C-alpha positions, 0 to 999 in steps of 0.5 A, spaced: 326 549 254 320 550 258 320 556 263 314 559 261 318 565 257 313 568 252 317 565 246 316 558 249 309 559 250 307 562 244 302 558 239 307 555 235 312 553 240 306 549 244 304 546 237 311 544 236 312 541 243 305 537 242 308 533 235 312 527 237 319 527 237 322 520 233 329 522 234 333 516 236 336 521 241 330 521 245 330 513 246 337 515 248 335 520 254 330 514 256 335 509 257 340 514 261 333 517 265 332 510 267 338 508 269 340 515 273 333 514 277 335 507 280 341 511 283 337 517 286 343 522 286 343 527 291 347 533 289 349 535 282 356 533 282 353 525 283 348 527 278 353 529 273 357 523 274 351 518 274 349 521 267 355 520 265 357 513 267 350 511 264 352 515 258 359 511 257 354 504 258 351 505 251 354 501 246 355 502 239 350 497 237 344 500 241 345 506 238 345 502 231 339 498 233 335 505 234 337 508 227 335 502 223 329 501 227 327 509 224 323 505 218 319 502 223 318 508 228 316 512 222 311 507 219 308 506 226 308 514 226 304 514 220 299 509 221 297 512 228 296 518 224 301 522 228 298 520 234 302 516 240 305 510 237 310 504 242 316 508 241 
């Protein structure tokens, strides 16, 4: 949460936010965000409905691929010395 509360702006929090997040969940959210942006919902209820609709479209196979790809993600992160990777 980035609301400028002092606990979110501490050095520890800022450092943590700069670290790469290799969680497959981040990729699932990216997939949803990309899909939702195509719908351009104009109110909260429509936004919730579109997010749920897009979430329901994610297949178990998509999730499995993201998890199976973790070894490659970690290797890429190590090779990049913790910097940006294609993931």
